[in-house]
N, C-alpha and C positions, 0 to 999 in steps of 0.2 A: 461475596459476589461470585457468580458463576458465568461461564461464557460458552455459547455455541460457536465453535470455530473449526478451523481445519489447518493441518500442518502444511498444506500446499497453497494456502491462501495468503497472498501478500497483504490483503486488507486485515486479516487476522493478526499478522505480524505487526502492523501498525499499533494495534491495541496492546499486544505483548510488549512492545518497546515502551509504550507509555506507562504501563503498569510497572515494568522493571525500573524505569527511571525514577518512579515515585516510591519504589520499594514495597509495592502492593502485590499481594497474591490474588490471582483470579483463577479459581478452580475451573477445570474443564467440565462441561456437561455434555453427555452423549446425546446425539440427535435421536428423536423419537423414531419408532418404526415407520418406515416410509420416507424418512429424511426430510429435506427442506420443503417438499411438496405435500407433506402430510397435513391433515387438518389441524393436528396439535401444534405443529410448528407454525403454520400459516396464521393461527390464532395469535401467536406471539409476534410474528413479523409477516404481514400480508404480502410483502414483496417476495418472500421466499428466498432470502439470501442470508449468508453469514458474513461477518460476525454479528452476534446478538448477545449483548450483556444482560444478564438477569440479576437485578439488584436484590439485596437482602430482604426487601419487602415484596419481592415477586414481580416487579415491573420489568418489562423487556425494553431494551434500548438498542435500536438498530442503527446501522451506518457507522463506519469506523470513526469518522470525524466527530460525530455526535457522541460516541462513546468516549473518545479522548476528551471532549469538552466536559463530559460528566465526571470523569476522573479528576480533571483539573479543578472542577468546582468542589468535589467532595474531599479531595486531598490537596489543598492548595500549596502545601509545602512538602518537598521542593517543587517549585513551579516550573512548568514547561514553557512559560511565556515570560517575556521581559516585564519588569515592573513599570517602566515608563510608558505612559499611555500611547504616545506616538509610535514607539518601537513595537508595542504590543499590537497596535492596529496594522502596522506593516507586516508583522508575522502572520496575523489573521488573513490579510490579503494574499500573502504568498501561499498560504495553505489552500485557499480557495482556488488560486491559479493552478496549483498542482492538479486538483481534480477537474476543474472546468476546462482548462486549455491544454493540459498535458496528458492526464490519464484518460480523459473522455475519448479521444480518437483511438487510443490503445484498446480500450474496452470495446468500442464499436467494431474493432477488427477481430474480435473473438469469432464472429460468424464467418470470417474468411479463412480460418485456419485449415479447413479441409481443402486440399488442392483440387479435388474433384468439383467442388462447387464455388471456387474462388472467382471473384469478379476483379480482374486486374485494374480496371478503371477506378472502381471503388477503393481498392487498396491504395492506388496512387494518390487519390484525393485525401484519404485519411492520413497517409504518410506525410503529405505536405502540411496538414494541420498539426500533426505530431511534431514535426520539426519546428514549426512556428511557436508552438507551446514551449518546446525545449529552449528556444532562443530567448523567449520572454523570461522563462525561469532563470536562465543563465545570467541575464542582466540583474535579476533580483538578488540571487544568492551571491553575486559578486560584490554587492554593497554590504558594508558592515551592518550587522544586526545587533540588537540589544542582548546583553548577557542574561542568561537564565540561571536559576538556582540548581536545577536538575542537571545530571551529567550530560544530557542532550535535550534538544528543544522539541516543541510541538512540530515545527517544520521538519526536523530530522525524522520524527516518527512517521510523518506523512510521506516524505520524499524518498527516504532510503528504500523502502519496499517497492515504491512505484518505479524507481530507476531499475530495480531488480526485475520487475515485471516488464519494463521496456526492453531489457536485454532478452528476456525469455521470448516475448512475442515476436520481436524482430528476427530471432533465430528460427522460430517455428514457421515464419513466413518466408524464410530464406532471403531476407533483405541483404543487400551488399554491406550495409552498415547499420548499426543501431541509430535511429533518428535522434536519440538523446545525445549520442556522440557527435553527430552532424550538427546538432544544435548547441554544442559547446558545454555539455554536462558530464563529459568523461571524468573530469577531475573529481566531481561530486561522487560518482559511483565508486571510483577507486578509493577515495578517502573513507567512504562508508565501509567498504570491504575491509580496509585496514584498521578500522576503529576497534579498539579492544572491547568495547561494550556492544556496539551495533553489529560488527562483523559476524560474530557467532550466530546471531539471529538469521542473518542473510545466508550464511553457509548451511545452516540447518534447513532453511527453506529450499535451497538448491538440492540438498540431499533428499528431502521428502518429495520434491517434484521429479527428481531422477527416478526414484522408486515407483512413483505413480505412473510416469510415462512408460516405463518398461512393463509394468503390470497391465497397462492398457494396450500394449503392442505397438507403442510409438517409440521413435528414437529419442534418446535423452539429449537435452541441449545444455546440460550442466557445464560443459566446458566453456560456454559463452559467458558464464557469470564470473 
């Protein structure tokens, strides 16, 4: 298996965490000339985004959640999901909430990162949705979840890099506080950063983003992570 990914992409880190938890090696594949907007890449993923997993038989699988599902199916042991059906369904639901209610407003705010074109009203509305999503997630992760065989779960793969993204975007927007913290998820971020298996992935992400920001002439927000 090979993957189109980026060291600065939290969604690529999701896949890296999943592969590492399963002890699987996924080789990096260089983007074609012209990058994600090239005809060659758009043939693989018409959305023009990374990560994209390329299977051994040449099929491209886009979207981090779908890639994690593929890894779980192909390499069922150790599993990222609980064995018991109800616990597995609860974790599936939590993973969907990460993307639909917490990550979605964060991603929509990418277009507001430039202060020159920022719409403060739009930012305010998205921040409120962001906080609501964080509060919903906080309630879910506070409940005991089923045990998994892998050293960390599917939800951990999804949530840890997303909380890192939350810290990054809140700092880039100069918000007074990360909405994930306001919504009660500070303990999750801190525990992931301290985790001996997950923490190194997040710190490497911070380092790569630091270098990327400086090379682009932007201030680094690594200290916020």
